[in-house]
N, C-alpha and C positions, 0 to 999 in steps of 0.2 A: 837919036840913035837907038837902035833896038838890040836886045841881047840875042846872040847867035844861038843860045840854048833854049830859052823860053819865049822869045819874041815879045817880051815886055819892054816898055820904054825905060831908058836909063837916063837919069838926069845928068846934066853937064858937070864935069869935074869928078864924077864917081869913078872909082877904080874897080868896083865890082857891082854886079847886078843886085839891086835891093830885093828882088823877088826870089831868085834862086841862089844868089851868092857867088855865081861864076865870075871869075876875073875877066875884065874887059881886055880884049886883045887889040890894043891900039899901037900901031908902030910908033916907036920913040921919036921918029923924025917929025911927026906931026905935032908933037908937044914941045913946048919950050922947057928949059931946065927948071924954071920957076913953077910951071904947071906940074911937072913931074914931082918936084919937091912938095908942092901943095897936096898932090894926090897921096904921096907917101905919108905925109903928116896926118891926112884925113884917115888913112888906113890904120895908122897907129892909134889915133883917137878912138876909132870905132872898135878896135880890138880891146882897148882899155875899158871902154864902156861895157862891152860884153863881159869882160873879166870881173868888173865891179858888180854887174848884175848877177853873175854866177856866184860870186862870193856872198852877196846878200841872200840869195836863195839858199845857199849852204848854211848860212848862219841861222836863217829861219828854221830850216830842218833840224839843225842841232838844238835850237831852243825848244822845238816841239818834242824832240826825243828826250831832252832833259826833263821837260814837264811831265811827260808820260812816265818816265822812270821814277819821278818823285811822288806819283799818285799811289796811295795805299789801296790795296784790294779790300780793306776793311771799311765798312760804312759806320760813320759816327752814330747814326740813329740806332742801328742794331747793337752797337757797343753800349750805348746808354740804356737801351731797353734790357739787355742782358744784365747790366749792372743793377737796374732797379728790381728785376725779378729774381735774379740769382746772385745778388751781391754778396750774400753771406758765404757763398762757395768760391767766388772770384772767377766764375766762368768767363766773364767779359774780358779778363786779362789773357786768358787762354786764346780767345777769339782774336785778340789784337796782337798775339805773339809776344806778350810781355810775361814771359815764363817765371821770372823771379817774383813778380808781384802775385802771380797766380799761386805759386808755391807758398808764399808767405801767408796769404789770406786763407788758403786751404789748411795750412798747418795751424793757424789760429782757430779755425773752425773745429778742427779735430781736437785740439787741446780743450776748447770750450765744451765739446761733447764729453770728453773724459771727465772733466770736473763739473758736470752738469748739476749735480746736487749740492755743490758747495756754494760759496759766496761769489763765484765767477759767473753766475747766470746773466747779469747785465752785460757781460763781455760779448755775448752773442749779438746783442742789439747794437753795441758799439761797432763791432766788426761789420755788420750789414750796412749800417749808416755810413761809416767811413768808406767802405768799398763803393757804395752807390755814389757818394759825393765825389770821390776820386774819379770814377768813370765819367762823370759829367765834366770835370775839369781837364782831363787828359785829352789832347787833340791829335796825338801822333800814335802810330803803332810801334811795335818793338824795334823796328828798323829805322825809326825816325821820320817816316813818311807821313805827311799830313792826311788825316782821314776827312773825307767829305761827308756831309750830312745825307746826301742822296746819291 
């Protein structure tokens, strides 16, 4: 049997054209009740399969969007490099939107500059080393999103 819309062959027992999806207009008198019931069951199964496929596609899209939302715009390599070069100022924390850490390190640096001639001089080295090590250990930005190396 051929489809009246696209002239493609339609397999026996199909209730719609597999090519264009047009319903087959077969008089009910030619089909037995069992055949009609079977055709309706097949239609329901086809619709269920389509719905399941659509749900799977939507789930994939949702997971992709979630993945994109969890990516940090900050790069871990730049974060570590800033920590190694400017660790004494805490600039890497400003880059990663960790404002409290930035303020703390900067305040420590300013205090060490004020007391530069006193016994606090080794404090500057401790600030720089600690800030650099912390920048290597931290893997997320200020909003909790994971930073990628590249």
